[in-house]
Each structure stands twice: as C-alpha cells, then as structure tokens.
N, C-alpha and C positions, 0 to 999 in steps of 0.2 A: 504494500500500500504506500502511496506517495506520502512524504512527510509534511507535517505542518510545523513551521517555525513560529513559536509563540513569542511575540515581541513584547518584552516587559522592561520598561525603564523606571528608574527610581533615583531619588536624591533626598537625603536627610530625613528619611521616614522608615527607620528600621522596624518599628512595631507594625506598621501597615504592611511592610514588605513581608514580614514573618507570617502574618495572617494570610496574605495573598498566596504565598508559596505553599502553605499547608493546604489551602483549598485546591490548588492546581494538582498537587501530588495525590490528594484524596480521590480524584476522578481521572487519574492519568490514563492516557490511551497509548498503545504501543507505537503509533506513528508520530508522536509528539516529540519535538525538541524544544526545550525551554531555553530561550536566549535572553539573558539578563544583562542590561546595560546600566552600570552604576556610575553616577556622576559625583559620588561622594569623595571626600578625602580618604586616603588609604587606611587611616586609623579609625574609620567610621565603623560603628556596630553593624552596619548593613553588610559589610564583607563577612563578618562573623556569622550573620544570619544565613547568608548564601552558602558559606563553607559548611555549616552544620547541615543544611538541607542536602548538599551533595554527599556528605559523609553518611547520612542516614539512608540515602537512596542511591547506592552505587549502580544499581541496575537501570536507572533512569538517565536519559541524556540531558544533562543540565550544563549549560555553558555560561560562564560569567565573563563580561568584558569590562575592563577598567577604563572608563572614558574620562576625558578631560573634565575637571571639576566645573560644574555649572556651565556645561557647553550648550545647554538649551535643548528643549524637547525635540526640535526638528533635526538637529545634528545627531542626537542620540538615536532617534528612530531611523534616520537614513543609514547610520552606521550598521545597525542590526539588520535592516532590510537588505543592504548590500551584501552582508555576510550570508544571509539566507539564500540570496540569489547565487552567490559564489559556491555554496555548498549544494546547490541544486534542489532546494526545498521548493516544491511546486506551489505551496500555499503559505501565507503568513496570517497569523491571528494577532491582532493588536489588542493589548489590554493595558492595565495600569496597576500600580500598587494599591490604589484605592478600590480595586474590584476583587471580589472573591467569586470563584466559580461555584455554581451549585450542581446538584446531581444531574441536571438535564444536559450539562456540557458533555456528558458521555455520548450524546447523540450527535456531536458536531460533525462527525465524518459523513453523516447523511447529507449535509449541505454541500459537500464536495461534488455530488452528482449534479447539482444545479450549476455550480461553477464550471464543471466540465462540459455542460451542454453549450456553453459559449455565449449565451445572450447576456448574462450578468457576470461582471468581473469582481464585484464586491458585495457582500451581504452583511448588513447591520444586524446585530444581535440585541435582544431586549436587555435592559439594565434596570433592575428593580431598585427603586429608591432614588432614581435620577430622572429629572425632567426629560420628557420626550424631545427628540430633536430630528425626527424623521420628516423631511420636507422636500419640496421642490426648491431649487436654489437658482436665483438669477441676480445679475448686477443691473440695477435699475437707476434711472435718472430722475424719476418723478415720485414725490415732489423734490427729493434730494438724492444725490448719488449715494447708493448704499447697497449692501447685499440684502436681497429680499428673501425671506424664508416663508414659504407657503406650506404650512404643515399639512400633511396628507390626512385624509379621512380613512381610517383603517377598517371601517365597516363597509367600504365600497371599493371597487376596482381591485379586489384581491384575486390572486392567482393561487392555485392549489397544486402542491407538489406531493407526489406519492413515492416514497422510497422504501422498498420492502413492505412492511405492514404499517408504516408510520406516515400519516398525512399531516402536512403543515402548510401554513399560508405564507405567501410572498406578496409584498406590496412595493411597486416601483416608486422610487424617490431619487433624489440627487445627493442628499446629505443625511448622515446618521450620526449617532453618538460614537465616541472613541472606544468602541467595543465591536470589532468587526473581523470578518475573515475574507481574504481576497486572494486572487491569483498573484503570485509573487512578481511575475514579469510585468504586470500592469502597474504595480506600485513602484517597481524599479524604474519604469519609464516616466513616471510622474512623481519624482521625489519631493519631499517637503522642502519648502523654501527656508534655507538655513539662516537667513536674516531674521526670520520670524521666530525668535527664541520662545515665544508663546503667542497666543492669538493667531495660531496657524490653521485653525480648523476650517473656516469658510474658504480661505485661500486654497487649501489642498483640494477640497471637494469641488470647488469651482473649476480649477485647472483639470481635475480628473474628468469632469463632465465635458469640458472643452476639448479634451483629447479623445473623446468618443467612447469612453467607458461607461457602462450602465451599472447602476446601483439599485439594490432593493433592500428591504428589511424583512425579517421573518420572526415567527413565534416559536421556532423549533427548539431553541435552548436559550438559557439566560445566565446572566451573572448578577451579582448584588453589589450595589454601590455602597461603600462604607466611608463616610466622611472622616470619622475618627478624630483623634486628637493629633494635630500637627506639631512638630517641633518648632520653636521660634526661628531656627535657621531656615526651615522650609518655608514658613510664612514670609519671611523677608525676601527670600529668593523668588518665590512665586509672585509677590506683589511687584517687585522691581521688574522682573522679566515680562509680566503681563503688561505693565505700563509701557515698556519699551517696545514690545511686540505689537501692541495695539497701534501705537503711533506709526510704526513702520508700515503696518497694514494700511492705515489711512493714507499715508504718503504714496504707497505703491499703486493704489487704485484711484487716487485723488478723491477719496470718499469725504462726503460732508458729515456723514455719521457711519457708524460701524455696520449695524444691521437694522432692518425694519421688518415687521411681521404682518402676515396675513393669517387669520384664523388661529390666533394664539391659544384659544380655548382648546384646540385639538392636541396640544402637547401632552395631555394626560389621558388621551383615549387609548 
C-alpha cells in the first residue's frame, strides 16, 4: 500500500505535542510515516517528547527533523513536504500539535480511493471543536479587495463515495481547515509561500485552486481540536508571526482587508 507522510510541525508546545503523538500512535496504520518538524531550540522538552515516542514505538516509522528555530509555518511545512516527495510518499496528511486523532482516523486509507480517481487532489477532514472553514474561495474587489469565503451548505450538493462497505459524503469546496490529506505531487507543485510565516492559509488554497487542483471535504474520519494551554514562548511567537504574516499577505495581494464572508452562519453546519 502506498505510504502517507503525516506532516506535523511544532514549536514551544511540548505538552500539546505529547498528547498529539499519543493519539496518532493509538490509531497507527501500517502505511503511515510520521514526519515531525521541530522549530524549537535543541534543549527544548519537545525533543525529549519525540525521542520517548520513538523509543517506545520502535516498530513505527517516526522521523524527526530539527528545523531552524522559529523558521515559520510555511518553511516548516515545505521542508517536510519536500522530504515526503523525495522519499516517494504518494500522499501527505497535514495536521498540527493542537489536533488529536480519534478512532475514525483508522479509516483514512479509504479516502485514498477518491484521490486516486483523479478528480480531487485534496480532501479536508472534519475537526471537532474548531470552527468550520469549508468554503468557496475567491479574490474579490467589491466592495473592497479581499479574499471572499462563501461557506458551503453541507446538506446540499453532496456526493457519495462507497469504499468497501463504508459510505461517506464528499462536498466540493476550495478551502478547508488545516487538517487534510492530499496527493503529494500536487502540494509539491504548489508550495507554501515562505514569506508568509503565518496567515498563509487563504494564500495557499487560492494558489492551489488557480493551479487547477480540486478540493473537497468529507465526513469519513475526524480529528479533535485541542486549544490547550500554550507556553508564553509560543504565544509570543504566534502573535508576532501572525502580525507579520498578515501584513505581508495584505501587501502581496494589495488587499484592503484580509477576508470577507458570505453565509457565515454555515460555518457550524
């Protein structure tokens, strides 16, 4: 079976990372490779957390990459995606240290059939506890230049996939939350903009759409968003990087404002 490279980046959140790793290991599938990119200083407890996970699970393919401290989310993701492509992993699954896998993630291999059919290149996965973000995405000029999110209505326009004895729904969209599985070659061809150390989300999916790739979301399997307690170091890094990234995004597209919404009430459907 073709391998899935699980892309996990983390900085200054060892407790969240520990919880995340435990959940992934608990539902581990034989074709998974866990690729962990740490942006911490080398004396961080995050390295201890990963080392312990590797020690306790020698049969599982877990790889850790020591990235430049605070290199930014886009650089970190690109680094791991490039390695997944180099190692020949056909699929990548993007997650975060704030996400834990639930039991349904054991079914993730069923989604590969949809990707292999070729119409969709990326499938967004449900994230319990995190506001919905499955929408059509456009760059609009009225009334102001901004990314417009038109949240989809999940009780209409659904497609049904049957894999084995399991039926699940697919909904076409342009942008999903940062919990998705995709064909590696498509993500390799549309890398994250490394100038956007945060606030990279709309930019990536807009360029992915412009490159001709199709996105959908599914109810097949899900993760759980855990906000948790952040370290002061993490909060400082996040606040600074988001402010810088947002301004760079505004400048890149000459935006008057970042995003505007249509049907905001659909985010929780």
